[in-house]
N, C-alpha and C positions, 0 to 999 in steps of 0.2 A: 086428374090433378094430383092424386097421391103418387102416381108413377113419376110425374115431373118433380115432385117434392123430393123423392128418393134420388133422382138423377142430380138435382141441385145439391143435395147433401153430399153426394159422392164427389162432385166437382169442387165443392167448398173444401173438403178434406185435402184433395190432391192439388187443386189449381187455385184455391183461395178466391173463387168467384162463382156466381150462378151460371148455369149451363148456357143461357142465352148470350153470355159475354165471353165464354171460353172458346178459343180456336179449336177446330175439329180434331187435330192430331193430339193436342193436349187433353181434350175431352175424352178421346179414345183411351188414353192412358189412364185417366181417372176411372173409366168404367171397369178396368181390370182390378181395381183395389178390392181386397187386400192381397191379391195374388202376388206371389214372390215378395211378400213383406216378411222379413225375418225378425226374430226376437233375439238380439245378441245377449250372450250370457253377461249378467250384470247390468243390463239395460244401457241407458245413455252413459252412465258412469263407467260401466265396463268397456264400452266402445271407446270412450275418451282415454281410459287408462291404457288400453292396448295401443292406441295411437301415440300416447305420450311416451310409453316405453320404447316404441320404435323411433320416435323423434330423438330421444336422449341417446339411444344406441348409435344413431347417426352423427352424434356430436352436438346435438341441439342443447341449448341452455334455457330451461323453463324458469320463469320468474313469476310465480303466482301473486295475486293481489297487488299487482303493479298497474295502476291506472295511467294510461297515456293522456296527458293533459296539454301537450304542445307538440307540434310537428313543424320544424323549420327547415327550409331548403337553402343550402348555400350553393356555391358554384358547381361543385361536383358531388355533393353528398347531402345527407339529411341528418339533423339532430333531433332527438326525441326527448320530450319533457315527460318525466315520470313523477306522479303525485305532486305536481306543481313545482318540481325541481328539474332543471335542465340536465339531461344526461350528456356529458361532454364527449362521449364516444360518437363517432360518425359512422354512417351506414351508406354503402353504395346503392343499395336497393331496399326499400321498405315494402313489405306486403301487409296490407291492412285487412283484418277480418271483421272490423266494426261495420255498422250499417253505413250506407251512403249518406244518410242524413247526418250522422255523427261525424263522418269524415269531412263533409263540406263545412260543418261548423268549426271543426278543428283547423281547417285551412282558411277560415274566414271568408268562405264563398257562399253564394246562394245556391241551395240545392235545387236541382232540376227534377228530382225524383217526385213521383206522385206521393201525396201524403195519405191517400185513401188506401190504407192497409189495415189488416186485422190484428187485434189482440185476442185474448182469451179469458174466459172465466173458467177456472179449473177447480176440481176437487181431487184430493189425494187421500188414500186410506190403505190400510192393510185389512184384508178380508179373509175370513175362514168359511169354507163351504162344506156342505155334506159330501160332495164329490168335487174333485178339482175341475176347474173350468179349463177345458182343452182348447176351445176356440177363443183366441186371445183378443180379437178385434171385433167390436160391435158398434153398429150405427143404430141409434134408437130414435124413432120418430113417434113421439107421444101423440095422443089424441089432442087435436087443437083446442077442444073445450076445456082441457085441464090447465092451459096456460103455461105449460112446461115447454121450453124450447127444445129443438132437436139437439141431441148430444152424441158425442162419440166417446167410447170408453175402451181402454186397453188394459189387459191383465198381464202380469209377469208370468213366465212359463212356470207351471207347477213344480218342475224339477230344478228350477234355478234357485239353489239355496243361498246364493250370494245376495238375493233381493228380499227373500222372506224365508222364515223357518218352515219346516215340514208341516203341511196342512194349511198353510197360509199363502196368499198371493197379494202382491201390491196392485193397486188400482190407480189409474189416472183417467179422469173424466173431464172432458173439455167442451166448451161452447164458444162459438165465435161471438165476439163483442167488439166494441170500439172504445177508445179512451174517453170520448165524450159522454158515454153512458155512465161513467164512473167519476165524473167531475163533480164530486160532492165532498163535503167537509164534515169532520167530527162524527157526531152521532148519526147523522143521515147516511153517511157512507157505511158505518158499521152495521146499521140496521138493514140496509139494502143487501149487503154482503151476506149477513146471517139469514135473511129471508130467502135469498136465492139458493144458498147452500142447503137449507132445510127443504125447500120446495123440490129441488132436483133430487136430493138424496132420498126422499120419500118415494118418488117415482122409481128411482133406480132400485131400491130394495123390493118394490112390488114387481119389477121386471125380472129381477134375479132372486127368486124366493129361496134358492139353494144356499144363499149366503146366511150364515147363522150368527156371525160375530164381526165386529169391526174395531179397529184401533187407529189412533193417530188421524182422525178425520179433520182435515184442514181444507181451506179454500184460498184461491188466489184470484186477483183481478189485474187489469192493466197496471194499476199502481204497484202491485206486488212485483210484476215483471220489471217495471222500471227500476224499482229499488235494488233488485238483484242483478240485473243485466245492464242497466243504464241505456237501454234502447229507447229512443225518443217515443213518448206516448205509450211505452210498454208494448210496442208493436212487435210481435214475435212470430208472425205468420209469413214473413217475406212479402214480396210484391205480387199482387194478384195478376194472373194471366187475363188479358182481355183484348178484344179486337182493336180497341182504340189505343192500345199500347203495343204496336207491332215490333218485329225484330229490330228494325233499323232505328228505333227510339231507345232500345235498351242501352243502359250506360256502359261505357267502355271499362274494361278491367284495368286499363293502363291510363292513370290519371295525369301524371306528369313524368318527366324523365326520372327514373329511379323510384317511382311510386306506383304500386298497383294494388288492386283490391279483389278480395274473394267474398263469398257469402251469399245469402239469399236476397240481397238487394242489388245484385248484379244479374243473376239469372233468376227470373220470376218463379214463383212457386214456393214450396216449403220443403223442409226435411232433406233427406239424402239426395233426392232427385235434383233439387236446385243446387245444393252445395257441392256435390260431387261433379255434376256436369260443368259448373263454373270452374272448379279446380282443374278438371281435366283440360278444358280449353286453355286455361292460363298456362298449365305446364307444357302443353304442346307449343305454345308461342314462345315460352322461355327457352325450351330446348332448341327451337329453330332460330332463337335470337331475334324474334320479330316483336320488339318492344322498344 
């Protein structure tokens, strides 16, 4: 049973589903985790900054903090509403990176995507250790009797000074959860969030006794992710891989003439595997003008 629990946990990280539901080839990929998992300098922010520099160098125009609130199709092009004001510029082709649920809502359509998708309860901190932690990725399976859920934690590279000063490392700890588990209000929500943060953090400190100090300890829930990303329900894990959602049911990247979509609700799974695979497929079709 413990071995199956370990396999399930690996599949949850890579494929967002339990092993009994994950197709064989995707499951095989999950079994290799974290092989060939790299820690980019600067973390996600560093990865994005590098991408943004390249985008701007190619002539791209980045407009941060501009929320798309309308998407209107005319005969030959699209108009985009920004922050509830219609942008009068027209675009021949729009590429959306929002979730499929959000795009359907924007278009006034009923989404055909499954809504059974994961969010996360997360803990963030800066930690100082007696010796730098060199193994950056850890899957922790606590004793069932402790009531602590399985969790995954990742540390920044000890030599990455862009993320933490010398002697310190940043920590991200995450647990799969759903939006319904946090459908609480006021004090009940705050108490549950604080309880889980303290419960998991105590176990984490016992598991990593080499940690001597901590700073900036904070926690996030699906509600937190919705606040910062506007992804429906705070779902941040992408679409789960499962037998009942085969290849031919996956949504098309090309929604209408002049409108296509990227992201982790097009190609199931999460992280770079999902987003890069989907982007590569899209680019090949665009180059071949098959859209």
